[in-house]
C-alpha positions as CSV (number, residue, x, y, z in Angstrom):
1,M,63.0,134.4,167.4
2,A,60.5,134.1,164.5
3,N,61.7,134.3,161.0
4,G,58.8,134.3,158.6
5,E,57.1,131.1,159.5
6,H,60.2,129.3,160.9
7,I,60.9,129.8,164.5
8,T,64.5,130.0,165.8
9,F,65.3,129.0,169.4
10,D,68.7,130.2,170.6
11,D,70.1,128.4,173.7
12,A,67.0,126.2,173.8
13,R,65.9,124.1,176.7
14,L,64.6,120.7,175.7
15,L,62.2,118.5,177.6
16,F,60.9,114.9,177.1
17,K,63.5,113.9,174.6
18,N,62.6,110.9,172.5
19,F,64.9,111.0,169.5
20,A,64.9,107.2,169.3
21,G,61.1,107.1,168.8
22,K,60.5,104.6,171.5
23,E,56.9,103.8,172.4
24,T,55.9,105.3,175.7
25,K,52.6,106.2,177.5
26,F,52.6,109.5,175.5
27,N,54.3,108.3,172.2
28,R,53.7,105.9,169.4
29,E,56.6,103.6,168.4
30,G,58.7,105.3,165.7
31,D,57.6,108.9,166.4
32,R,60.8,110.8,167.1
33,N,60.3,114.1,169.0
34,F,61.2,116.4,171.9
35,C,59.6,119.4,173.5
36,V,61.2,122.9,173.5
37,V,60.5,125.5,176.2
38,I,59.2,128.8,174.9
39,P,61.1,131.4,176.8
40,K,58.9,134.5,176.5
41,D,55.2,134.9,177.4
42,D,54.7,137.4,174.5
43,I,55.9,134.8,172.0
44,V,53.5,132.3,173.5
45,E,50.5,134.5,172.8
46,Q,51.5,135.0,169.2
47,L,52.1,131.3,168.7
48,L,48.7,130.5,170.1
49,E,47.1,133.1,167.8
50,D,48.9,131.6,164.8
51,G,47.6,128.1,165.7
52,W,50.7,126.4,167.1
53,N,50.1,123.7,169.6
54,V,51.6,125.3,172.8
55,K,51.2,123.4,176.1
56,T,51.7,124.6,179.6
57,L,53.3,122.8,182.6
58,A,52.0,123.9,186.0
59,P,54.7,125.4,188.3
60,R,56.6,122.8,190.4
61,E,56.9,125.1,193.4
62,E,54.9,127.9,194.7
63,G,56.0,131.2,193.2
64,D,57.4,129.7,190.0
65,D,56.0,130.6,186.7
66,P,54.2,128.1,184.5
67,L,56.4,126.6,181.7
68,H,55.2,126.9,178.1
69,Y,56.5,124.4,175.5
70,M,55.7,122.9,172.2
71,K,56.3,119.4,170.9
72,V,58.7,119.2,167.9
73,S,58.6,116.2,165.6
74,V,61.9,114.9,164.1
75,S,60.8,113.3,160.8
76,Y,63.0,111.8,158.2
77,K,60.1,111.5,155.7
78,G,60.2,114.2,153.0
79,R,62.5,116.9,154.3
80,P,65.0,115.4,156.8
81,P,66.3,117.7,159.5
82,K,69.9,118.9,159.6
83,I,71.3,117.9,163.0
84,V,74.9,118.8,163.9
85,I,76.9,117.8,167.0
86,I,79.6,120.2,168.2
87,T,82.5,119.0,170.4
88,S,86.0,120.1,171.1
89,R,87.1,118.0,168.1
90,G,84.8,119.9,165.7
91,R,81.3,119.4,164.2
92,T,79.6,116.2,163.0
93,D,76.4,115.9,161.0
94,I,74.3,113.0,162.4
95,D,71.6,111.1,160.5
96,Q,68.6,109.0,161.5
97,D,70.8,106.1,162.5
98,L,72.7,108.1,165.1
99,V,70.1,110.7,166.2
100,S,68.9,108.4,169.1
101,M,72.2,109.2,171.0
102,L,70.7,112.7,171.7
103,D,68.3,111.1,174.2
104,F,71.3,110.6,176.6
105,A,73.6,113.4,175.5
106,D,74.8,116.0,178.0
107,M,73.8,119.1,176.1
108,A,75.6,122.3,177.0
109,K,73.8,124.4,174.3
110,V,71.1,123.8,171.7
111,D,70.2,126.2,168.9
112,L,67.4,125.0,166.6
113,I,64.9,126.1,163.9
114,V,61.4,124.6,163.6
115,R,59.2,124.8,160.6
116,P,55.4,124.7,160.6
117,Y,53.2,122.0,159.2
118,H,49.6,123.4,158.8
119,W,47.0,120.7,159.2
120,T,43.3,120.3,159.0
121,V,41.4,117.2,160.2
122,K,37.6,116.9,160.5
123,G,37.1,120.7,160.7
124,D,39.9,121.2,163.2
125,S,43.1,122.9,162.2
126,G,46.4,123.9,163.7
127,V,50.2,124.1,163.3
128,S,52.6,121.3,164.2
129,A,56.3,122.0,164.7
130,Y,58.9,120.0,162.8
131,L,62.6,120.2,163.3
132,K,64.4,121.9,160.4
133,T,67.9,122.5,161.8
134,M,69.6,121.8,165.2
135,F,73.1,122.5,166.5
136,V,73.9,120.7,169.7
137,T,77.0,121.6,171.7
138,I,78.0,118.6,173.9
139,R,79.2,119.2,177.4
140,E,82.4,117.2,177.6
141,D,83.8,115.9,180.9
142,E,87.5,116.1,181.9
143,L,88.4,112.7,180.4
144,E,86.7,113.4,177.1
145,L,88.7,116.6,176.9
146,R,91.9,114.9,178.0
147,Y,91.7,112.2,175.3
148,A,90.1,114.3,172.5
149,D,93.3,114.1,170.4
150,V,93.4,110.3,170.4
151,P,92.3,109.1,167.0
152,E,89.1,107.1,166.8
153,I,89.1,103.6,165.2
154,A,86.2,103.4,162.7
155,Y,83.7,100.6,163.1
156,P,83.2,98.0,161.9
157,R,86.7,96.9,162.3
158,T,88.6,93.6,162.2
159,L,91.3,92.8,164.7
160,A,94.6,91.6,163.4
161,I,95.6,88.4,165.2
162,E,99.3,87.4,165.2
163,S,99.9,84.0,163.6
164,G,101.4,81.2,165.7
165,N,99.1,81.6,168.6
166,F,96.3,79.3,167.5
167,V,95.1,75.9,168.7
168,D,93.6,73.9,165.9
169,G,90.6,72.0,167.1
170,E,87.0,71.1,166.8
171,V,84.1,72.0,169.1
172,I,82.2,68.9,170.4
173,D,78.9,69.0,172.3
C-alpha cells in the first residue's frame, strides 16, 4: 500500500465525493476533494503516527467496525493529478474541466495514489493527502455496452441544414 511517502489504494472505496468543488456545509467553494476508506487497521495506526489526518466514522449498525478514512484534495495548482477513466471503449485522460463528472459516475473500480503535503501552522503540523494518480473503471449498463461501437460526435458541433426549407421573415414584438 505505502510506497515511500506516496500511498497506493487498490480497489479503493470513495466517500463524500466533491470533484466539482461545490460549496457545502463541510466544503469551501472551489475545493475539490473526496474521502478514501483506509482498509486495514494496522495501516491506520502507521498513518496516524506519521501525521496523516485520518478520521473515523462510527459504525452504522451494532456489530459493524468503525470506518477509517482520509480526505484527499484534488488540486490543479502546481502538480495537477493524472486522472484516467476506463470504459469498454478504452481509456481517457480527464482534466479539471471534466473531473466534476466523477461526482455522479458509477465506479466499478478505483485505484489511486496520494502524495503527502507536510504542513505547519501556528505550531501545529500534519500531513494532508493530495491526489497524484487515479484510474477509474466505469460500470457500464447494458445500453452503454450495446452502443459502445457507435462513433461519438465531437462538441461543439454545427448542424447541417438542407437549403430550400427556410421561411424568410422578421421577428416583430
